[in-house]
NUGUTOR-107630 format. One record per residue (C-alpha): residue number from 1; y, z, x. Coordinates in nm, 2 decimals, always signed. Each point is the difference from the previous one (the first is absolute). Layout:
! residues N
{tido = NUM, py = Y, pz = Z, px = X}
...
END
This chain:
! residues 420
{tido = 1, py = -0.21, pz = -5.41, px = -1.72}
{tido = 2, py = -0.10, pz = -0.37, px = -0.06}
{tido = 3, py = -0.03, pz = +0.06, px = -0.38}
{tido = 4, py = +0.36, pz = +0.14, px = -0.01}
{tido = 5, py = +0.12, pz = -0.29, px = +0.22}
{tido = 6, py = -0.16, pz = -0.26, px = -0.23}
{tido = 7, py = +0.12, pz = +0.17, px = -0.31}
{tido = 8, py = +0.36, pz = +0.00, px = +0.12}
{tido = 9, py = -0.02, pz = -0.37, px = +0.07}
{tido = 10, py = -0.16, pz = -0.08, px = -0.34}
{tido = 11, py = +0.27, pz = +0.19, px = -0.20}
{tido = 12, py = +0.24, pz = -0.28, px = +0.07}
{tido = 13, py = +0.30, pz = +0.23, px = +0.07}
{tido = 14, py = +0.10, pz = -0.23, px = +0.29}
{tido = 15, py = -0.15, pz = +0.20, px = +0.28}
{tido = 16, py = -0.11, pz = -0.20, px = +0.30}
{tido = 17, py = -0.30, pz = +0.07, px = +0.21}
{tido = 18, py = +0.20, pz = +0.18, px = +0.27}
{tido = 19, py = +0.16, pz = +0.25, px = -0.23}
{tido = 20, py = -0.32, pz = +0.04, px = -0.20}
{tido = 21, py = -0.17, pz = +0.14, px = +0.32}
{tido = 22, py = +0.27, pz = +0.26, px = +0.06}
{tido = 23, py = +0.03, pz = +0.09, px = -0.37}
{tido = 24, py = -0.38, pz = +0.04, px = -0.02}
{tido = 25, py = +0.00, pz = +0.23, px = +0.30}
{tido = 26, py = +0.28, pz = +0.21, px = -0.16}
{tido = 27, py = -0.18, pz = +0.03, px = -0.33}
{tido = 28, py = -0.32, pz = +0.09, px = +0.18}
{tido = 29, py = +0.17, pz = +0.27, px = +0.20}
{tido = 30, py = +0.16, pz = +0.15, px = -0.31}
{tido = 31, py = -0.33, pz = -0.02, px = -0.19}
{tido = 32, py = -0.18, pz = +0.19, px = +0.28}
{tido = 33, py = +0.28, pz = +0.26, px = +0.01}
{tido = 34, py = -0.01, pz = +0.04, px = -0.38}
{tido = 35, py = -0.38, pz = +0.03, px = +0.01}
{tido = 36, py = +0.02, pz = +0.26, px = +0.27}
{tido = 37, py = +0.25, pz = +0.20, px = -0.20}
{tido = 38, py = -0.21, pz = -0.02, px = -0.31}
{tido = 39, py = -0.32, pz = +0.10, px = +0.19}
{tido = 40, py = +0.18, pz = +0.29, px = +0.17}
{tido = 41, py = +0.14, pz = +0.11, px = -0.34}
{tido = 42, py = -0.34, pz = -0.01, px = -0.17}
{tido = 43, py = -0.16, pz = +0.18, px = +0.29}
{tido = 44, py = +0.26, pz = +0.29, px = +0.01}
{tido = 45, py = +0.09, pz = +0.03, px = -0.37}
{tido = 46, py = -0.35, pz = -0.06, px = -0.15}
{tido = 47, py = -0.27, pz = +0.05, px = +0.25}
{tido = 48, py = +0.16, pz = +0.29, px = +0.19}
{tido = 49, py = +0.10, pz = +0.17, px = -0.32}
{tido = 50, py = -0.35, pz = -0.03, px = -0.13}
{tido = 51, py = -0.14, pz = +0.15, px = +0.32}
{tido = 52, py = +0.26, pz = +0.28, px = -0.02}
{tido = 53, py = -0.10, pz = +0.08, px = -0.35}
{tido = 54, py = -0.37, pz = +0.02, px = +0.10}
{tido = 55, py = +0.08, pz = +0.22, px = +0.30}
{tido = 56, py = +0.22, pz = +0.24, px = -0.19}
{tido = 57, py = -0.26, pz = +0.05, px = -0.28}
{tido = 58, py = -0.31, pz = +0.08, px = +0.20}
{tido = 59, py = -0.11, pz = +0.33, px = +0.15}
{tido = 60, py = +0.00, pz = -0.12, px = +0.36}
{tido = 61, py = +0.28, pz = +0.09, px = +0.24}
{tido = 62, py = -0.07, pz = -0.24, px = +0.29}
{tido = 63, py = +0.11, pz = -0.31, px = -0.19}
{tido = 64, py = +0.33, pz = +0.18, px = -0.07}
{tido = 65, py = +0.06, pz = +0.02, px = +0.37}
{tido = 66, py = -0.07, pz = -0.37, px = +0.03}
{tido = 67, py = +0.26, pz = -0.06, px = -0.26}
{tido = 68, py = +0.25, pz = +0.23, px = +0.17}
{tido = 69, py = -0.04, pz = -0.19, px = +0.33}
{tido = 70, py = +0.07, pz = -0.32, px = -0.19}
{tido = 71, py = -0.33, pz = -0.17, px = +0.12}
{tido = 72, py = -0.02, pz = -0.21, px = -0.32}
{tido = 73, py = +0.37, pz = -0.09, px = +0.01}
{tido = 74, py = -0.03, pz = -0.13, px = +0.36}
{tido = 75, py = -0.32, pz = -0.19, px = -0.08}
{tido = 76, py = +0.19, pz = -0.19, px = -0.28}
{tido = 77, py = +0.21, pz = -0.17, px = +0.27}
{tido = 78, py = -0.30, pz = -0.20, px = +0.10}
{tido = 79, py = +0.01, pz = -0.21, px = -0.32}
{tido = 80, py = +0.32, pz = -0.20, px = +0.07}
{tido = 81, py = -0.12, pz = -0.06, px = +0.36}
{tido = 82, py = -0.33, pz = -0.14, px = -0.13}
{tido = 83, py = +0.18, pz = -0.23, px = -0.24}
{tido = 84, py = +0.23, pz = -0.13, px = +0.28}
{tido = 85, py = -0.31, pz = -0.06, px = +0.22}
{tido = 86, py = -0.17, pz = -0.19, px = -0.28}
{tido = 87, py = +0.29, pz = -0.23, px = -0.05}
{tido = 88, py = +0.07, pz = -0.06, px = +0.37}
{tido = 89, py = -0.18, pz = -0.33, px = -0.01}
{tido = 90, py = +0.26, pz = -0.13, px = -0.24}
{tido = 91, py = +0.23, pz = -0.03, px = +0.30}
{tido = 92, py = -0.21, pz = -0.20, px = +0.25}
{tido = 93, py = +0.26, pz = +0.01, px = +0.27}
{tido = 94, py = +0.03, pz = +0.37, px = -0.01}
{tido = 95, py = -0.34, pz = +0.11, px = -0.11}
{tido = 96, py = -0.11, pz = +0.16, px = +0.33}
{tido = 97, py = +0.33, pz = +0.20, px = +0.03}
{tido = 98, py = -0.01, pz = +0.12, px = -0.36}
{tido = 99, py = -0.36, pz = +0.10, px = +0.03}
{tido = 100, py = +0.06, pz = +0.19, px = +0.32}
{tido = 101, py = +0.29, pz = +0.20, px = -0.15}
{tido = 102, py = -0.20, pz = +0.06, px = -0.32}
{tido = 103, py = -0.29, pz = +0.13, px = +0.19}
{tido = 104, py = +0.24, pz = +0.20, px = +0.22}
{tido = 105, py = +0.14, pz = +0.17, px = -0.31}
{tido = 106, py = -0.34, pz = +0.07, px = -0.14}
{tido = 107, py = -0.10, pz = +0.16, px = +0.33}
{tido = 108, py = +0.31, pz = +0.22, px = +0.00}
{tido = 109, py = -0.07, pz = +0.10, px = -0.36}
{tido = 110, py = -0.36, pz = +0.08, px = +0.08}
{tido = 111, py = +0.11, pz = +0.22, px = +0.30}
{tido = 112, py = +0.24, pz = +0.18, px = -0.23}
{tido = 113, py = -0.26, pz = +0.06, px = -0.26}
{tido = 114, py = -0.26, pz = +0.13, px = +0.25}
{tido = 115, py = +0.27, pz = +0.22, px = +0.15}
{tido = 116, py = +0.07, pz = +0.15, px = -0.34}
{tido = 117, py = -0.37, pz = +0.04, px = -0.07}
{tido = 118, py = -0.03, pz = +0.20, px = +0.33}
{tido = 119, py = +0.29, pz = +0.23, px = -0.11}
{tido = 120, py = -0.17, pz = +0.04, px = -0.34}
{tido = 121, py = -0.33, pz = +0.08, px = +0.16}
{tido = 122, py = +0.17, pz = +0.28, px = +0.20}
{tido = 123, py = +0.17, pz = +0.14, px = -0.31}
{tido = 124, py = -0.33, pz = -0.01, px = -0.19}
{tido = 125, py = -0.18, pz = +0.18, px = +0.28}
{tido = 126, py = +0.27, pz = +0.27, px = +0.01}
{tido = 127, py = -0.11, pz = +0.10, px = -0.35}
{tido = 128, py = -0.33, pz = +0.13, px = +0.14}
{tido = 129, py = -0.03, pz = +0.34, px = +0.18}
{tido = 130, py = -0.17, pz = -0.16, px = +0.30}
{tido = 131, py = +0.33, pz = -0.17, px = +0.08}
{tido = 132, py = +0.13, pz = +0.33, px = +0.14}
{tido = 133, py = -0.29, pz = +0.02, px = +0.24}
{tido = 134, py = -0.05, pz = -0.36, px = +0.08}
{tido = 135, py = +0.33, pz = -0.19, px = -0.04}
{tido = 136, py = -0.02, pz = -0.38, px = +0.02}
{tido = 137, py = +0.37, pz = -0.09, px = +0.04}
{tido = 138, py = -0.05, pz = -0.07, px = +0.37}
{tido = 139, py = -0.29, pz = -0.24, px = -0.08}
{tido = 140, py = +0.21, pz = -0.17, px = -0.27}
{tido = 141, py = +0.28, pz = -0.06, px = +0.25}
{tido = 142, py = -0.25, pz = -0.15, px = +0.25}
{tido = 143, py = -0.13, pz = -0.22, px = -0.28}
{tido = 144, py = +0.36, pz = -0.11, px = -0.07}
{tido = 145, py = +0.06, pz = -0.09, px = +0.37}
{tido = 146, py = -0.32, pz = -0.21, px = +0.00}
{tido = 147, py = +0.10, pz = -0.16, px = -0.33}
{tido = 148, py = +0.35, pz = -0.10, px = +0.13}
{tido = 149, py = -0.15, pz = -0.13, px = +0.33}
{tido = 150, py = -0.26, pz = -0.21, px = -0.17}
{tido = 151, py = +0.26, pz = -0.11, px = -0.26}
{tido = 152, py = +0.24, pz = -0.10, px = +0.27}
{tido = 153, py = -0.27, pz = -0.20, px = +0.18}
{tido = 154, py = -0.09, pz = -0.18, px = -0.32}
{tido = 155, py = +0.36, pz = -0.08, px = -0.07}
{tido = 156, py = +0.06, pz = -0.14, px = +0.35}
{tido = 157, py = -0.32, pz = -0.20, px = -0.01}
{tido = 158, py = +0.10, pz = -0.14, px = -0.34}
{tido = 159, py = +0.35, pz = -0.10, px = +0.12}
{tido = 160, py = -0.14, pz = -0.16, px = +0.32}
{tido = 161, py = -0.29, pz = -0.16, px = -0.18}
{tido = 162, py = -0.25, pz = +0.16, px = +0.25}
{tido = 163, py = -0.31, pz = +0.21, px = -0.05}
{tido = 164, py = +0.06, pz = +0.38, px = +0.00}
{tido = 165, py = -0.28, pz = +0.02, px = +0.26}
{tido = 166, py = +0.22, pz = -0.19, px = +0.25}
{tido = 167, py = +0.29, pz = +0.24, px = -0.06}
{tido = 168, py = -0.23, pz = +0.30, px = +0.05}
{tido = 169, py = -0.12, pz = -0.14, px = +0.33}
{tido = 170, py = +0.36, pz = -0.03, px = +0.11}
{tido = 171, py = +0.08, pz = +0.36, px = -0.10}
{tido = 172, py = -0.30, pz = +0.11, px = +0.21}
{tido = 173, py = +0.20, pz = -0.09, px = +0.30}
{tido = 174, py = +0.28, pz = +0.23, px = -0.12}
{tido = 175, py = -0.23, pz = +0.30, px = -0.05}
{tido = 176, py = +0.18, pz = +0.20, px = +0.28}
{tido = 177, py = +0.34, pz = -0.06, px = -0.17}
{tido = 178, py = -0.15, pz = +0.10, px = -0.34}
{tido = 179, py = -0.15, pz = +0.31, px = +0.15}
{tido = 180, py = +0.34, pz = +0.10, px = +0.12}
{tido = 181, py = +0.17, pz = -0.07, px = -0.33}
{tido = 182, py = -0.26, pz = +0.18, px = -0.21}
{tido = 183, py = -0.06, pz = +0.28, px = +0.26}
{tido = 184, py = +0.12, pz = +0.28, px = -0.23}
{tido = 185, py = -0.19, pz = -0.14, px = -0.30}
{tido = 186, py = -0.33, pz = -0.03, px = +0.20}
{tido = 187, py = +0.04, pz = +0.36, px = +0.14}
{tido = 188, py = +0.09, pz = +0.12, px = -0.35}
{tido = 189, py = -0.30, pz = -0.17, px = -0.15}
{tido = 190, py = -0.24, pz = +0.15, px = +0.25}
{tido = 191, py = +0.17, pz = +0.34, px = -0.04}
{tido = 192, py = -0.02, pz = -0.03, px = -0.38}
{tido = 193, py = -0.37, pz = -0.06, px = +0.02}
{tido = 194, py = -0.06, pz = +0.30, px = +0.22}
{tido = 195, py = +0.23, pz = +0.22, px = -0.22}
{tido = 196, py = -0.18, pz = -0.10, px = -0.31}
{tido = 197, py = -0.36, pz = +0.01, px = +0.14}
{tido = 198, py = +0.05, pz = +0.34, px = +0.16}
{tido = 199, py = +0.20, pz = +0.13, px = -0.29}
{tido = 200, py = +0.27, pz = +0.12, px = +0.24}
{tido = 201, py = +0.29, pz = -0.02, px = -0.24}
{tido = 202, py = +0.06, pz = -0.07, px = -0.37}
{tido = 203, py = +0.29, pz = -0.04, px = -0.23}
{tido = 204, py = +0.11, pz = +0.34, px = -0.10}
{tido = 205, py = -0.11, pz = +0.17, px = +0.32}
{tido = 206, py = +0.24, pz = +0.24, px = +0.17}
{tido = 207, py = +0.02, pz = -0.11, px = +0.37}
{tido = 208, py = +0.21, pz = +0.12, px = +0.29}
{tido = 209, py = +0.08, pz = -0.22, px = +0.30}
{tido = 210, py = +0.28, pz = +0.15, px = +0.21}
{tido = 211, py = +0.02, pz = -0.31, px = +0.22}
{tido = 212, py = +0.14, pz = -0.20, px = -0.29}
{tido = 213, py = +0.18, pz = +0.29, px = -0.17}
{tido = 214, py = -0.25, pz = -0.02, px = -0.29}
{tido = 215, py = -0.08, pz = +0.30, px = -0.20}
{tido = 216, py = -0.08, pz = -0.07, px = -0.37}
{tido = 217, py = -0.21, pz = -0.19, px = -0.25}
{tido = 218, py = -0.15, pz = -0.34, px = +0.06}
{tido = 219, py = +0.14, pz = -0.23, px = -0.28}
{tido = 220, py = -0.12, pz = -0.34, px = +0.11}
{tido = 221, py = -0.25, pz = -0.15, px = +0.25}
{tido = 222, py = +0.06, pz = -0.37, px = +0.08}
{tido = 223, py = -0.12, pz = -0.24, px = +0.26}
{tido = 224, py = +0.26, pz = +0.09, px = +0.27}
{tido = 225, py = +0.14, pz = +0.34, px = -0.10}
{tido = 226, py = -0.08, pz = +0.33, px = -0.17}
{tido = 227, py = +0.30, pz = +0.12, px = -0.20}
{tido = 228, py = +0.05, pz = +0.38, px = +0.00}
{tido = 229, py = +0.25, pz = +0.18, px = -0.23}
{tido = 230, py = +0.11, pz = +0.31, px = +0.20}
{tido = 231, py = +0.08, pz = +0.33, px = -0.18}
{tido = 232, py = +0.37, pz = -0.06, px = +0.05}
{tido = 233, py = -0.05, pz = -0.32, px = -0.21}
{tido = 234, py = +0.05, pz = -0.24, px = +0.29}
{tido = 235, py = -0.25, pz = -0.28, px = +0.07}
{tido = 236, py = -0.18, pz = -0.05, px = +0.33}
{tido = 237, py = -0.18, pz = -0.32, px = +0.07}
{tido = 238, py = -0.29, pz = +0.04, px = +0.25}
{tido = 239, py = -0.18, pz = -0.30, px = +0.15}
{tido = 240, py = -0.36, pz = +0.00, px = -0.13}
{tido = 241, py = -0.14, pz = -0.03, px = +0.35}
{tido = 242, py = +0.19, pz = +0.31, px = +0.11}
{tido = 243, py = -0.22, pz = +0.21, px = -0.22}
{tido = 244, py = -0.30, pz = -0.12, px = +0.20}
{tido = 245, py = +0.16, pz = +0.01, px = +0.35}
{tido = 246, py = +0.19, pz = +0.33, px = -0.04}
{tido = 247, py = -0.09, pz = +0.33, px = -0.15}
{tido = 248, py = +0.13, pz = +0.13, px = -0.34}
{tido = 249, py = -0.07, pz = +0.30, px = -0.23}
{tido = 250, py = -0.15, pz = -0.07, px = -0.34}
{tido = 251, py = +0.03, pz = +0.30, px = -0.23}
{tido = 252, py = -0.25, pz = -0.14, px = -0.26}
{tido = 253, py = -0.27, pz = +0.25, px = +0.09}
{tido = 254, py = +0.24, pz = +0.29, px = -0.06}
{tido = 255, py = +0.11, pz = -0.14, px = -0.33}
{tido = 256, py = -0.36, pz = -0.06, px = -0.10}
{tido = 257, py = -0.11, pz = +0.35, px = +0.08}
{tido = 258, py = +0.26, pz = +0.15, px = -0.24}
{tido = 259, py = +0.15, pz = +0.23, px = +0.26}
{tido = 260, py = +0.24, pz = -0.03, px = +0.29}
{tido = 261, py = -0.03, pz = +0.19, px = +0.33}
{tido = 262, py = +0.23, pz = +0.29, px = +0.07}
{tido = 263, py = +0.02, pz = +0.07, px = +0.38}
{tido = 264, py = +0.29, pz = +0.20, px = +0.13}
{tido = 265, py = +0.05, pz = +0.30, px = +0.23}
{tido = 266, py = +0.19, pz = +0.32, px = +0.00}
{tido = 267, py = +0.13, pz = +0.09, px = +0.35}
{tido = 268, py = -0.05, pz = +0.38, px = +0.04}
{tido = 269, py = +0.20, pz = +0.18, px = +0.27}
{tido = 270, py = -0.27, pz = +0.14, px = +0.22}
{tido = 271, py = +0.21, pz = +0.32, px = +0.08}
{tido = 272, py = -0.04, pz = +0.10, px = -0.36}
{tido = 273, py = -0.38, pz = +0.00, px = +0.00}
{tido = 274, py = -0.15, pz = +0.35, px = +0.01}
{tido = 275, py = -0.28, pz = +0.22, px = -0.13}
{tido = 276, py = +0.04, pz = +0.13, px = -0.35}
{tido = 277, py = +0.12, pz = +0.35, px = -0.04}
{tido = 278, py = -0.16, pz = +0.23, px = -0.26}
{tido = 279, py = +0.32, pz = -0.03, px = -0.20}
{tido = 280, py = -0.02, pz = -0.38, px = +0.00}
{tido = 281, py = -0.37, pz = +0.00, px = -0.09}
{tido = 282, py = +0.08, pz = +0.22, px = -0.31}
{tido = 283, py = +0.28, pz = -0.24, px = -0.09}
{tido = 284, py = -0.22, pz = -0.30, px = +0.03}
{tido = 285, py = -0.25, pz = +0.16, px = -0.24}
{tido = 286, py = +0.26, pz = -0.02, px = -0.27}
{tido = 287, py = +0.02, pz = -0.38, px = +0.05}
{tido = 288, py = -0.21, pz = -0.17, px = -0.27}
{tido = 289, py = -0.16, pz = -0.27, px = +0.23}
{tido = 290, py = -0.08, pz = +0.25, px = +0.28}
{tido = 291, py = -0.14, pz = +0.32, px = -0.17}
{tido = 292, py = -0.36, pz = -0.11, px = +0.01}
{tido = 293, py = +0.03, pz = -0.15, px = +0.35}
{tido = 294, py = +0.16, pz = +0.31, px = +0.15}
{tido = 295, py = -0.27, pz = +0.23, px = -0.15}
{tido = 296, py = -0.29, pz = -0.22, px = +0.12}
{tido = 297, py = +0.15, pz = -0.05, px = +0.35}
{tido = 298, py = +0.07, pz = +0.37, px = +0.04}
{tido = 299, py = -0.37, pz = +0.08, px = -0.07}
{tido = 300, py = -0.11, pz = -0.27, px = +0.23}
{tido = 301, py = +0.22, pz = +0.11, px = +0.28}
{tido = 302, py = -0.08, pz = +0.37, px = -0.04}
{tido = 303, py = -0.38, pz = -0.07, px = +0.00}
{tido = 304, py = +0.04, pz = -0.22, px = +0.31}
{tido = 305, py = +0.21, pz = +0.26, px = +0.19}
{tido = 306, py = -0.23, pz = +0.28, px = -0.10}
{tido = 307, py = -0.31, pz = -0.19, px = +0.10}
{tido = 308, py = +0.14, pz = -0.08, px = +0.35}
{tido = 309, py = +0.16, pz = +0.35, px = +0.03}
{tido = 310, py = +0.35, pz = -0.12, px = +0.09}
{tido = 311, py = +0.26, pz = +0.26, px = +0.08}
{tido = 312, py = +0.27, pz = -0.08, px = -0.26}
{tido = 313, py = +0.25, pz = +0.24, px = +0.14}
{tido = 314, py = +0.12, pz = -0.32, px = +0.19}
{tido = 315, py = +0.06, pz = -0.28, px = -0.24}
{tido = 316, py = -0.11, pz = -0.26, px = +0.26}
{tido = 317, py = -0.36, pz = +0.12, px = -0.03}
{tido = 318, py = -0.22, pz = -0.16, px = -0.26}
{tido = 319, py = +0.11, pz = -0.21, px = -0.28}
{tido = 320, py = +0.31, pz = +0.03, px = -0.22}
{tido = 321, py = +0.20, pz = -0.19, px = -0.25}
{tido = 322, py = +0.30, pz = -0.21, px = +0.12}
{tido = 323, py = +0.30, pz = -0.10, px = -0.20}
{tido = 324, py = -0.06, pz = -0.37, px = +0.08}
{tido = 325, py = -0.37, pz = +0.02, px = -0.11}
{tido = 326, py = +0.09, pz = +0.17, px = -0.32}
{tido = 327, py = +0.28, pz = -0.26, px = -0.06}
{tido = 328, py = -0.25, pz = -0.28, px = +0.06}
{tido = 329, py = -0.24, pz = +0.15, px = -0.25}
{tido = 330, py = +0.28, pz = +0.03, px = -0.25}
{tido = 331, py = +0.09, pz = -0.36, px = +0.04}
{tido = 332, py = -0.36, pz = -0.11, px = -0.06}
{tido = 333, py = -0.04, pz = +0.21, px = -0.31}
{tido = 334, py = +0.34, pz = -0.11, px = -0.13}
{tido = 335, py = -0.10, pz = -0.37, px = +0.04}
{tido = 336, py = -0.33, pz = +0.06, px = -0.17}
{tido = 337, py = +0.18, pz = +0.13, px = -0.30}
{tido = 338, py = +0.29, pz = -0.25, px = +0.00}
{tido = 339, py = -0.01, pz = -0.24, px = -0.30}
{tido = 340, py = +0.12, pz = -0.30, px = +0.20}
{tido = 341, py = -0.28, pz = +0.01, px = +0.27}
{tido = 342, py = -0.33, pz = -0.19, px = -0.03}
{tido = 343, py = -0.27, pz = +0.27, px = +0.04}
{tido = 344, py = -0.28, pz = -0.25, px = +0.05}
{tido = 345, py = +0.16, pz = -0.15, px = +0.31}
{tido = 346, py = +0.03, pz = +0.14, px = +0.35}
{tido = 347, py = +0.22, pz = +0.31, px = +0.01}
{tido = 348, py = +0.07, pz = +0.21, px = +0.30}
{tido = 349, py = +0.26, pz = +0.20, px = +0.19}
{tido = 350, py = -0.03, pz = -0.03, px = +0.38}
{tido = 351, py = +0.18, pz = +0.09, px = +0.32}
{tido = 352, py = +0.09, pz = -0.27, px = +0.24}
{tido = 353, py = +0.07, pz = +0.02, px = +0.36}
{tido = 354, py = +0.31, pz = +0.22, px = +0.07}
{tido = 355, py = +0.30, pz = -0.19, px = +0.12}
{tido = 356, py = +0.35, pz = +0.09, px = +0.13}
{tido = 357, py = +0.10, pz = +0.00, px = -0.36}
{tido = 358, py = -0.24, pz = +0.27, px = -0.11}
{tido = 359, py = -0.35, pz = +0.01, px = -0.15}
{tido = 360, py = -0.06, pz = -0.28, px = -0.25}
{tido = 361, py = -0.18, pz = +0.12, px = -0.31}
{tido = 362, py = -0.11, pz = -0.32, px = -0.17}
{tido = 363, py = -0.09, pz = -0.05, px = -0.36}
{tido = 364, py = -0.25, pz = -0.28, px = -0.07}
{tido = 365, py = -0.06, pz = -0.06, px = -0.37}
{tido = 366, py = +0.02, pz = -0.27, px = -0.27}
{tido = 367, py = +0.23, pz = -0.01, px = -0.29}
{tido = 368, py = -0.16, pz = -0.09, px = -0.33}
{tido = 369, py = +0.24, pz = -0.29, px = -0.06}
{tido = 370, py = +0.09, pz = -0.32, px = +0.18}
{tido = 371, py = +0.34, pz = -0.03, px = -0.18}
{tido = 372, py = +0.26, pz = +0.02, px = +0.28}
{tido = 373, py = +0.26, pz = +0.21, px = -0.18}
{tido = 374, py = -0.27, pz = +0.25, px = -0.13}
{tido = 375, py = -0.16, pz = +0.02, px = +0.34}
{tido = 376, py = +0.33, pz = +0.08, px = +0.17}
{tido = 377, py = +0.08, pz = +0.27, px = -0.26}
{tido = 378, py = -0.34, pz = +0.17, px = +0.05}
{tido = 379, py = +0.04, pz = -0.01, px = +0.38}
{tido = 380, py = +0.36, pz = +0.14, px = -0.02}
{tido = 381, py = -0.10, pz = +0.28, px = -0.24}
{tido = 382, py = -0.28, pz = +0.11, px = +0.23}
{tido = 383, py = +0.22, pz = +0.02, px = +0.31}
{tido = 384, py = +0.29, pz = +0.15, px = -0.18}
{tido = 385, py = -0.23, pz = +0.28, px = -0.09}
{tido = 386, py = -0.15, pz = +0.04, px = +0.34}
{tido = 387, py = +0.33, pz = +0.00, px = +0.18}
{tido = 388, py = +0.12, pz = +0.27, px = -0.23}
{tido = 389, py = -0.31, pz = +0.23, px = +0.03}
{tido = 390, py = -0.05, pz = -0.03, px = +0.37}
{tido = 391, py = +0.24, pz = +0.30, px = +0.08}
{tido = 392, py = -0.21, pz = +0.22, px = -0.23}
{tido = 393, py = -0.28, pz = -0.02, px = +0.26}
{tido = 394, py = +0.24, pz = +0.08, px = +0.28}
{tido = 395, py = +0.00, pz = -0.36, px = +0.12}
{tido = 396, py = +0.30, pz = -0.21, px = +0.10}
{tido = 397, py = +0.02, pz = -0.38, px = -0.04}
{tido = 398, py = +0.10, pz = -0.16, px = +0.32}
{tido = 399, py = +0.33, pz = -0.18, px = +0.01}
{tido = 400, py = +0.21, pz = -0.12, px = +0.30}
{tido = 401, py = +0.32, pz = +0.20, px = +0.03}
{tido = 402, py = +0.28, pz = -0.15, px = -0.20}
{tido = 403, py = +0.37, pz = +0.03, px = +0.05}
{tido = 404, py = +0.01, pz = +0.28, px = -0.25}
{tido = 405, py = -0.27, pz = +0.19, px = +0.19}
{tido = 406, py = +0.19, pz = -0.02, px = +0.32}
{tido = 407, py = +0.32, pz = +0.10, px = -0.17}
{tido = 408, py = -0.17, pz = +0.30, px = -0.16}
{tido = 409, py = -0.15, pz = +0.10, px = +0.34}
{tido = 410, py = +0.34, pz = -0.02, px = +0.17}
{tido = 411, py = +0.17, pz = +0.21, px = -0.27}
{tido = 412, py = -0.27, pz = +0.26, px = +0.01}
{tido = 413, py = +0.03, pz = +0.01, px = +0.38}
{tido = 414, py = +0.38, pz = +0.03, px = -0.02}
{tido = 415, py = -0.02, pz = +0.29, px = -0.25}
{tido = 416, py = -0.25, pz = +0.19, px = +0.21}
{tido = 417, py = +0.23, pz = -0.03, px = +0.31}
{tido = 418, py = +0.29, pz = +0.12, px = -0.21}
{tido = 419, py = -0.19, pz = +0.31, px = -0.11}
{tido = 420, py = -0.09, pz = +0.07, px = +0.36}
END
């Protein structure tokens, strides 16, 4: 500044000492601005391009992510701030203010760079398979909160000219307020640690949580929320801590097993259950899945009755085949031979406790696929067949009387009265 001032006076262009001071300040400011522009240009057009060339021509992918997050571009903004800070002493009256704002700008740029680095770290981590099991997005968000808090403290301390330690001691008195402000973040962080450490939920898991109307795939796990895309393409946001405090269903085990459970009942009208007549037994022998079963059971029953000398003139005595038992055996053999059923998993047909709606005949098996559409097709095909063949065994499927049933009953009653 003094050199420019003296040079202007020595040129002999008629400038007095007063105007030389102001002109020197103006030239100095323009020189600093020009220097900052040149430095920024060199940094972005030369250094950044050189770094970009190196990044694009190596085999690593992590540095490409750093480039995508503009880490190097944001870092280049430090250069003009450093130049301004260096030349602050050229303006003695304003040195302290210029230095403070230069440092303030450098701190903001540093926070921005670290923030981008954290985003890049998360994206780099997502390229590894372990990211599906142990997501770190929640931890990254906690690190960002800490970064912004510390950055804010340093900025305030810089503007006030005080030590950051003094600012921290003052914030300690506001801890209760901070706990209230960051309540969800703290709960979410604790929940995220538990979810991750206990492997309770992962990105890609199918979860069901009726309380929040969630039934679909987890697409994102963050500090405060778990994002679920439902099967109707809607999005449900569940608080992370709700997965710890409330219950939910995770279908990952089913998906990992390669088969989905099929558990549904046929309601049999109990008035249609009876012993098998000889005619029905002969008819059942012609059914592919029952021929061997009928022959073996007949021998077993005949041997049992002969051994115990039961009088078979009354069908109540001894053992005999029933239409419900034969139908149950048919269902078991039918499922054993069905191409959509997993034969290595549990497979059984059982009777449940009779109700006012009939006798539940439950099928408990596993489809050999976890694909929803295929699973529903397999289940529907099985029950389509069973509903159709039940009358062949003299059984009726229970159904509450419909309007058509009542109408038919009234018409048949009216016709009989007319005949009388």
